[in-house]
C-alpha positions in Angstrom: 0.8 27.6 65.5 0.0 30.9 63.9 3.2 32.2 62.3 3.0 36.0 61.9 6.7 36.8 61.5 6.8 36.6 57.7 8.9 39.8 57.4 11.7 37.7 58.9 11.1 34.7 56.6 8.2 32.9 54.9 7.4 29.2 54.7 8.5 27.8 51.4 5.6 27.1 49.1 5.0 23.5 48.2 5.2 24.3 44.5 8.6 25.8 45.1 9.8 22.7 46.9 8.6 20.5 44.0 10.3 22.8 41.4 13.6 22.6 43.3 13.6 18.9 44.0 15.1 17.5 40.7 18.1 19.9 40.9 19.4 18.3 44.1 20.2 14.8 42.9 18.8 14.2 39.4 19.7 17.3 37.4 22.7 18.3 39.4 25.1 19.4 36.7 27.2 22.5 36.8 25.4 25.0 34.4 28.8 26.3 33.2 29.8 22.9 31.7 29.4 22.3 28.0 27.7 18.9 27.8 24.0 18.6 27.0 22.8 17.8 30.5 24.5 20.9 31.8 22.9 23.0 29.1 19.5 21.8 30.4 20.4 23.3 33.8 21.5 26.5 32.1 18.1 26.8 30.3 16.4 26.3 33.7 18.4 29.2 35.2 17.5 31.3 32.2 13.8 30.5 32.8 14.1 31.5 36.5 15.8 34.7 35.5 12.8 35.5 33.3 10.4 34.8 36.1 12.2 37.1 38.6 12.5 39.8 36.0 8.7 39.6 35.3 8.0 40.1 39.0 9.6 43.5 39.1 9.1 44.7 35.5 12.7 44.2 34.3 14.5 42.6 31.5 16.0 39.2 32.2 19.5 40.3 31.4 19.2 43.0 34.1 18.9 40.3 36.8 22.0 39.0 38.6 21.5 36.1 41.1 23.2 36.5 44.5 23.3 34.7 47.9 20.5 37.0 49.1 19.3 40.5 49.6 22.2 41.5 51.8 24.8 40.6 49.2 22.8 42.4 46.5 22.6 45.6 48.6 26.2 45.6 49.7 27.4 44.9 46.1 25.9 48.3 45.1 26.1 50.5 48.3 29.7 49.6 48.9 30.6 51.0 45.5 29.2 54.5 46.1 31.8 57.0 47.2 29.2 58.8 49.3 25.6 57.6 49.6 22.4 59.0 51.1 19.9 56.7 52.8 16.9 57.2 55.1 17.6 56.7 58.8 15.2 53.8 58.9 17.0 51.6 56.4 17.9 48.0 56.9 21.3 47.3 58.6 22.7 45.9 55.3 22.5 49.4 53.9 23.3 51.5 57.0 26.3 49.4 58.0 27.7 49.6 54.5 27.0 53.2 53.9 29.7 55.8 53.5 27.6 59.0 53.6 24.6 60.3 55.6 21.3 59.2 56.9 18.4 61.4 56.0 15.8 62.1 58.7 12.2 60.7 58.4 8.9 62.1 59.4 6.9 60.7 62.3 5.0 58.4 59.9 8.2 56.8 58.7 8.4 58.4 55.3 11.5 60.3 54.2 11.5 64.0 54.8 11.5 65.1 51.1 12.8 68.6 51.7 15.8 67.2 53.6 16.3 64.5 51.0 16.5 67.0 48.2 18.8 69.3 50.1 21.2 66.5 51.0 21.4 64.8 47.6 23.9 67.1 45.9 26.6 66.0 48.3 26.3 62.4 47.3 26.9 60.1 44.3 24.5 57.5 45.3 21.1 57.1 47.1 19.6 54.0 48.6 16.2 53.4 50.2 13.8 50.6 50.9 10.6 50.6 48.9 8.9 49.4 52.1 10.4 49.3 55.5 11.2 45.9 57.1 9.9 46.8 60.6 6.8 49.0 59.9 5.9 48.1 56.3 5.8 51.9 55.6 6.1 52.5 51.8 8.2 55.4 50.7 7.2 58.0 48.1 9.2 56.1 45.6 8.6 58.3 42.6 9.5 61.5 44.4 12.7 60.1 45.9 13.9 58.6 42.6 13.2 61.7 40.5 14.8 64.0 43.1 17.9 61.8 42.9 17.8 61.8 39.1 17.5 65.5 39.0 20.6 65.8 41.2 22.5 63.3 39.0 22.6 60.7 41.7 22.4 57.0 41.0 19.6 55.2 42.9 19.5 51.8 44.6 16.2 50.5 45.9 15.8 47.7 48.5 12.9 45.6 47.3 13.4 42.8 49.7 10.1 43.4 51.6 8.1 44.9 48.8 8.7 42.5 45.9 5.7 40.2 45.5 3.6 42.1 48.0 2.9 45.3 46.0 3.1 46.0 42.3 6.6 46.9 41.2 7.6 48.1 37.7 11.2 49.2 37.8 11.3 50.6 34.3 8.7 53.2 35.3 11.3 54.9 37.6 14.8 56.2 37.3 16.1 53.3 39.3 19.6 52.0 38.6 19.8 49.1 41.0 17.5 47.0 43.2 17.8 44.1 45.7 15.5 41.1 46.1 15.4 38.1 48.3 13.6 34.8 47.7 12.8 33.8 51.3 10.6 36.8 51.8 8.1 35.6 49.2 7.8 31.9 50.0 11.1 30.9 48.3 14.2 29.3 49.7 16.8 31.0 51.9 20.2 31.8 50.6 19.3 33.2 47.2 18.5 36.7 46.0 19.0 38.9 43.1 20.4 42.3 42.1 18.7 44.3 39.3 21.2 46.4 37.3 19.5 48.6 34.7 20.8 48.3 31.2 23.6 50.8 30.8 24.1 51.4 34.6 27.7 51.3 35.8 28.5 48.2 37.8 31.6 46.7 39.3 31.2 43.1 40.7 31.6 42.5 44.4 32.7 38.9 43.7 35.2 38.3 40.9 36.7 35.1 39.5 34.7 33.0 37.0 32.4 34.1 34.2 29.1 33.3 36.0 26.3 35.8 35.7 27.9 37.3 32.7 31.0 38.2 34.7 28.9 40.2 37.2 28.9 37.7 40.1 31.5 35.0 40.2 30.9 31.6 41.8 29.0 28.5 40.8 25.3 29.3 40.9 23.0 27.9 43.6 20.9 26.1 41.1 18.1 24.6 43.3 17.8 27.9 45.1 17.6 29.9 41.9 15.0 27.5 40.4 13.0 27.9 43.6 13.3 31.7 43.5 12.0 31.7 40.0 9.0 29.6 40.9 8.3 31.7 44.0 8.4 34.9 41.9 6.0 33.3 39.4 3.6 32.4 42.2 3.9 35.8 43.9 3.0 37.6 40.6 -0.1 35.3 40.2 -1.1 36.0 43.8 -1.0 39.8 43.7 -4.7 40.1 44.5 -4.3 37.9 47.5 -1.7 40.2 49.1 -3.9 43.2 48.4 -6.6 41.6 50.4 -4.4 41.1 53.5 -5.0 44.7 54.6 -8.6 43.6 55.4 -7.2 40.8 57.6 -4.9 43.2 59.4 -7.7 45.6 60.1 -9.9 42.7 61.3 -7.2 41.9 63.9 -6.9 45.5 65.0 -10.6 45.9 65.2 -11.0 42.8 67.3 -8.4 44.0 69.8 -10.0 47.4 70.1 -13.4 45.8 70.5 -11.9 43.8 73.4 -11.1 47.1 75.1 -7.4 47.5 74.2 -5.8 50.7 73.2 -3.9 49.9 70.0 -1.4 52.4 68.5 -0.2 51.5 64.9 3.4 52.7 64.3 3.4 54.3 60.8 -0.3 53.8 60.6 -0.9 57.1 58.9 1.4 56.3 56.0 0.9 53.8 53.1 2.0 50.4 54.3 2.5 46.9 53.0 -0.9 45.2 53.4 0.4 42.4 55.6 2.5 44.3 58.1 1.3 45.7 61.5 3.8 47.3 63.8 1.8 48.2 66.9 2.0 48.8 70.6 -0.3 48.4 73.6 0.6 51.4 75.9 1.6 50.1 79.3 2.6 46.6 78.2 6.2 45.8 77.3 6.6 43.9 74.0 8.9 41.4 75.6 6.4 40.4 78.3 3.7 40.0 75.6 6.1 38.1 73.3 7.1 35.6 75.9 3.5 34.8 76.7 2.3 34.7 73.1 4.7 32.0 72.0 3.6 29.2 74.3 0.0 29.9 73.2 1.0 29.5 69.6 1.3 33.0 68.2 4.7 33.9 66.8 5.5 37.5 66.1 8.5 39.8 66.5 9.7 42.6 68.8 11.8 44.0 65.8 13.5 42.8 62.7 15.1 39.4 62.6 18.5 41.0 61.7 18.6 43.1 64.9 16.5 41.1 67.4 19.6 39.9 69.3 20.7 43.4 70.0 19.7 45.1 73.3 19.4 48.6 71.7 15.9 49.9 70.9 14.8 49.7 67.2 16.6 52.4 65.2 13.6 52.5 62.8 11.1 53.5 65.5 13.7 55.8 67.1 14.1 57.6 63.8 10.3 58.1 63.7 10.5 59.9 67.0 9.3 57.2 69.4 10.8 57.2 72.9 12.5 54.1 74.4 9.4 53.2 76.4 7.2 53.3 73.3 9.7 51.3 71.3 9.9 48.6 74.0 6.1 48.3 73.8 6.1 47.7 70.0 5.4 44.3 68.4 5.6 43.5 64.7 3.0 41.2 63.2 3.5 40.2 59.5 1.0 37.9 57.8 1.4 36.0 54.5 -0.8 35.1 51.6 -1.9 31.9 53.3 -3.3 33.7 56.4 -7.0 33.3 57.0 -9.8 35.0 58.9 -9.9 32.1 61.3 -6.3 32.6 62.1 -6.9 36.3 62.6 -9.8 35.7 65.0 -7.7 33.1 67.0 -4.7 35.4 67.1 -6.9 38.3 68.4 -8.3 36.0 71.1 -4.7 35.0 72.2 -3.6 38.5 72.2 -6.5 39.7 74.4 -5.8 36.9 76.8 -2.2 37.7 77.1 -2.6 41.5 77.5 -5.2 41.0 80.2 -2.9 38.6 82.0 0.0 41.1 81.9 -2.3 44.0 83.0 -3.7 41.9 85.9 -0.3 41.7 87.6 0.5 45.4 87.0 -0.5 48.2 89.3 0.4 51.8 90.0 2.6 50.5 92.8 4.4 47.7 91.0 4.6 49.4 87.6 4.6 47.6 84.3 5.9 44.0 83.9 9.6 44.1 82.8 11.5 41.3 81.3 15.3 41.0 81.7 17.4 38.6 79.8 
């Protein structure tokens, strides 16, 4: 199996599994307890906090562990009276938002003139460093400084970007940021919220004194330990991710060499190196998807958070694509363990499937449609 849906989730790294293992049954103590064994667990959590902070260029005391990226995002966005966000944002942001969605350009980047004009009517701004469907990277510095100039607090969704591209939060006027472990070969069910020193913050979950009174509830110790290890590994593997752009291009080149027309959605903007959102004009993504899986190539027709919904991708729609183009779009997302051999095999599978779909289509029958 070639698993190319890593924007949905990544396989947990073996080193992460090994780091977590003792904290299930051997070192299982509640880190809030006062005896020596519990203090050992507390020290392990402190180490993980340092590791996550190092990944994004933050101080350890600015990291609050959460149940995932969604909780981290909601904890901030729900506190804004009126927030501005790009129309291509993750549902965790858009469905929490009280405010407006800013239009984006056809390449998926925010329309800066619109952004600057809309900011004064808001007290908060939230945007993803890199989009979950297209991998398009926003002009982070411009968006942040425009918000700062307008006196607007900034939250950045780092769920897809952290560990894939260099991030140094202290280089920007960013007040809050969300992260998730399972997008960088860590475990599911654990994430983090960055709150810059001095930034106002009211906890979403209240009760105990955990996370310095900023997020109540007994910590997910094995998950946090795994997150810390995953962050450490991601930081060490930065060069590996940078090299994935070559593998992505190798895949596209192979498809084009095989005679296919490949359109890359967001292809003219800076993108995460491992993400390819593309379409083959005339072939529905659903028909390709259903044939790719039995042959061992797993990808996506959208984000995992919205794949069960019948509506076309709001991300691609905001970029100006029509319904037909959206329904032709597939998302491939590699990971740092992807190889040239996998790329070549994936291209061969894709060519085979597209030719099969095209062979049963005609001007009379029209394109193959899939109904569920």
